Structure formats: structure tokens, C-alpha cells
C-alpha positions as a printed NumPy array, in Angstrom:
array([[ -99.624,   32.073,   39.611],
       [ -99.947,   35.343,   41.565],
       [ -97.815,   37.162,   39.   ],
       [-100.053,   35.897,   36.184],
       [-103.134,   37.03 ,   38.067],
       [-101.666,   40.514,   38.565],
       [-100.907,   40.771,   34.854],
       [-104.389,   39.563,   34.002],
       [-105.883,   42.046,   36.444],
       [-104.009,   44.911,   34.763],
       [-105.144,   43.668,   31.356],
       [-108.654,   43.495,   32.725],
       [-108.537,   47.137,   33.715],
       [-107.083,   48.153,   30.356],
       [-109.41 ,   46.072,   28.2  ],
       [-112.686,   46.622,   29.923],
       [-112.443,   43.283,   31.599],
       [-114.866,   40.795,   30.113],
       [-112.424,   38.557,   28.239],
       [-109.79 ,   38.698,   30.948],
       [-112.292,   37.895,   33.701],
       [-113.172,   34.736,   31.762],
       [-109.493,   33.719,   31.679],
       [-108.995,   34.457,   35.371],
       [-112.011,   32.322,   36.237],
       [-110.854,   29.605,   33.852],
       [-107.349,   29.555,   35.355],
       [-108.694,   29.257,   38.908],
       [-111.326,   26.588,   38.288],
       [-109.977,   23.084,   38.936],
       [-110.238,   20.714,   36.003],
       [-109.465,   17.337,   37.551],
       [-109.636,   15.487,   40.856],
       [-106.092,   16.423,   41.875],
       [-106.685,   20.142,   41.348],
       [-109.88 ,   19.992,   43.409],
       [-108.014,   18.034,   46.094],
       [-105.14 ,   20.525,   46.172],
       [-107.522,   23.439,   46.572],
       [-109.391,   21.52 ,   49.286],
       [-106.17 ,   21.019,   51.253],
       [-105.564,   24.768,   51.144],
       [-109.136,   25.319,   52.306],
       [-108.616,   22.919,   55.219],
       [-105.4  ,   24.735,   56.163],
       [-107.342,   28.005,   56.079],
       [-110.2  ,   26.464,   58.08 ],
       [-112.618,   26.939,   55.202],
       [-114.197,   23.555,   55.784],
       [-117.383,   24.064,   53.759],
       [-115.324,   24.947,   50.682],
       [-113.017,   21.994,   51.336],
       [-116.003,   19.633,   51.507],
       [-117.354,   21.059,   48.233],
       [-114.002,   20.643,   46.465],
       [-113.467,   17.139,   47.793],
       [-116.985,   16.152,   46.78 ],
       [-116.156,   17.287,   43.241],
       [-112.852,   15.406,   43.349],
       [-114.625,   12.24 ,   44.539],
       [-117.098,   12.515,   41.639],
       [-114.102,   12.342,   39.319],
       [-112.177,    9.676,   41.238],
       [-114.452,    7.473,   43.374],
       [-111.787,    4.936,   44.32 ],
       [-109.349,    7.296,   46.054],
       [-109.062,    6.592,   49.791],
       [-107.183,    9.846,   50.404],
       [-110.014,   11.957,   48.995],
       [-112.524,   10.324,   51.337],
       [-110.075,   10.647,   54.242],
       [-109.512,   14.356,   53.591],
       [-113.227,   15.034,   53.262],
       [-113.68 ,   13.161,   56.547],
       [-111.14 ,   15.498,   58.124],
       [-113.053,   18.511,   56.805],
       [-116.345,   17.136,   58.115],
       [-114.731,   16.318,   61.459],
       [-113.399,   19.857,   61.773],
       [-116.872,   21.203,   60.942],
       [-118.28 ,   19.05 ,   63.73 ],
       [-120.285,   16.809,   61.401],
       [-119.348,   13.545,   63.095],
       [-121.669,   11.207,   61.196],
       [-120.532,   12.36 ,   57.759],
       [-116.917,   12.201,   58.91 ],
       [-117.44 ,    8.632,   60.135],
       [-118.95 ,    7.674,   56.781],
       [-115.969,    9.075,   54.898],
       [-113.363,    7.529,   57.207],
       [-115.15 ,    4.188,   56.824],
       [-115.093,    4.5  ,   53.035],
       [-111.413,    5.446,   53.152],
       [-110.693,    2.298,   55.178],
       [-112.699,    0.165,   52.737],
       [-110.602,    1.52 ,   49.875],
       [-107.346,    1.255,   51.822],
       [-107.482,   -1.094,   54.82 ],
       [-103.953,    0.015,   55.793],
       [-104.873,    3.678,   56.291],
       [-103.736,    4.117,   59.91 ],
       [-104.856,    7.729,   60.143],
       [-108.367,    6.93 ,   58.906],
       [-108.623,    4.318,   61.676],
       [-107.267,    6.868,   64.164],
       [-109.737,    9.599,   63.282],
       [-112.656,    7.19 ,   63.144],
       [-111.686,    5.836,   66.572],
       [-111.498,    9.367,   67.996],
       [-115.003,   10.053,   66.706],
       [-116.303,    6.792,   68.161],
       [-114.894,    7.934,   71.514],
       [-116.82 ,   11.2  ,   71.161],
       [-119.992,    9.242,   70.467],
       [-119.342,    6.995,   73.501],
       [-119.027,    3.965,   71.219],
       [-116.099,    2.584,   73.179],
       [-116.056,   -0.945,   71.744],
       [-115.875,    0.406,   68.184],
       [-113.139,    2.831,   69.208],
       [-111.141,    0.046,   70.872],
       [-111.533,   -2.116,   67.756],
       [-110.185,    0.659,   65.532],
       [-107.225,    1.248,   67.837],
       [-106.563,   -2.505,   67.762],
       [-106.655,   -2.391,   63.963],
       [-104.114,    0.418,   64.091],
       [-101.857,   -1.685,   66.299],
       [-102.141,   -4.567,   63.848],
       [-100.789,   -2.202,   61.201],
       [ -98.252,   -0.377,   63.349],
       [ -97.16 ,   -2.476,   66.332],
       [ -95.617,    0.099,   68.679],
       [ -97.793,    3.104,   67.937],
       [ -98.146,    5.029,   71.197],
       [-101.25 ,    7.022,   70.149],
       [-103.103,    3.766,   69.449],
       [-102.212,    2.33 ,   72.866],
       [-103.271,    5.612,   74.494],
       [-106.553,    5.764,   72.575],
       [-107.418,    2.144,   73.229],
       [-106.505,    2.583,   76.888],
       [-108.826,    5.576,   77.047],
       [-111.625,    3.587,   75.385],
       [-111.163,    0.745,   77.872],
       [-111.145,    3.2  ,   80.767],
       [-114.33 ,    4.913,   79.61 ],
       [-116.13 ,    1.585,   79.337],
       [-114.988,    0.609,   82.827],
       [-112.211,   -1.889,   82.046],
       [-109.475,   -0.349,   84.194],
       [-107.18 ,   -3.383,   84.063],
       [-106.875,   -3.316,   80.266],
       [-106.855,    0.483,   80.313],
       [-103.823,    0.552,   82.582],
       [-101.994,   -2.034,   80.471],
       [-102.418,    0.043,   77.324],
       [-101.756,    3.377,   78.988],
       [ -98.544,    2.072,   80.559],
       [ -97.444,    0.809,   77.144],
       [ -98.278,    4.207,   75.616],
       [ -96.216,    5.932,   78.296],
       [ -93.36 ,    3.483,   77.788],
       [ -93.445,    4.357,   74.064],
       [ -93.18 ,    8.081,   74.816],
       [ -96.745,    9.324,   75.236],
       [ -96.325,   11.661,   78.219],
       [-100.075,   12.359,   78.466],
       [-100.638,    8.756,   79.478],
       [ -98.892,    9.336,   82.82 ],
       [-101.594,   11.719,   84.087],
       [-104.366,    9.289,   83.221],
       [-102.467,    6.376,   84.777],
       [-102.044,    8.366,   87.984],
       [-105.717,    9.317,   88.001],
       [-106.862,    5.73 ,   87.467],
       [-104.542,    4.361,   90.139],
       [-105.959,    6.844,   92.686],
       [-109.509,    5.561,   92.122]])
């Protein structure tokens, strides 16, 4: 693609540019949902979240039943700090694909940020129903229980997370046990 753009740029210089500029623009403008999604992923990688949201919005207009598109736009919104829009997109992703573990995970993380600990714990439980020995889900649910004051259940989950390899759980376990 870069080689073609260089050739087109040279042609642009030689021809006065108008026709070639049209072709360059035409080559770079996505035509379908997948092309918009691919460009959005690059924008997310480059931390260009506004552009990613725009591209994913266009992709969703073309393919409204794609859980991954809603999930990725949720990630872009989350990285922008727009928690409510991210929650909406993660929820839609889960509606379209109730087995989307990562959509549950990100939604739960956002519920924790909003101090909605019961909702966070429910999402982590849903994750564990999908993936039985998933250490991040035990850690997250343990954290949600701890933040809502249920230290007994918090310790159970955090110990399970640690047992499954989540080293961060040990610090929180130690902290809770000192209280």
C-alpha cells in the first residue's frame, strides 16, 4: 500500500495532482464494515480514540449485529474516559454475544470505577460461568466484594485468584487480613 501511495504521489506531482488526489482519497476511504473496523483498530493502537470511535460508528451502521464492533468501540470509549458510552457498547456486545468474556470483563471494570459493586460482581460471576478457572475474574469479583464490605467472600475469591496465578491478589489478601 505504501509503495502504491508513493507512486501515486509522484504521479500527482507530475500531473498537477487533481486526478491522482482523487485516487489516493478513494484508495484510503473504507468501503465496508471490515475496512472501517481495521482502520479503527489501527487508530486504537495509535491512541487516536476519537477517530477509532468515528470509524467503528461507520462500521456499526453497515453491520449492526456485530458484537466485536460494539466491543471495540466500547474499548475506544473506555480509553477516552467516556465510561457511560463504553458501558452501553459493552452491554450491546454482550446482548449480541452472551459468551463475550472480555466484554463482561471491561464492563465489570467500569462498574468498579462507578462504585457499582453488585453489578461488577455479577459480571465477574458471568465470566466465571463462561470460563471456570479465570484468575482475573476471581480477582475482580474479590475486589468488588471487598469494596462493598464483604471481606469473607473477597478473601475466598482473592485466594482462588492467587492460587490460579494472579500474583497481585497476594498484596490485597495481606492488606485485608491486617484489617
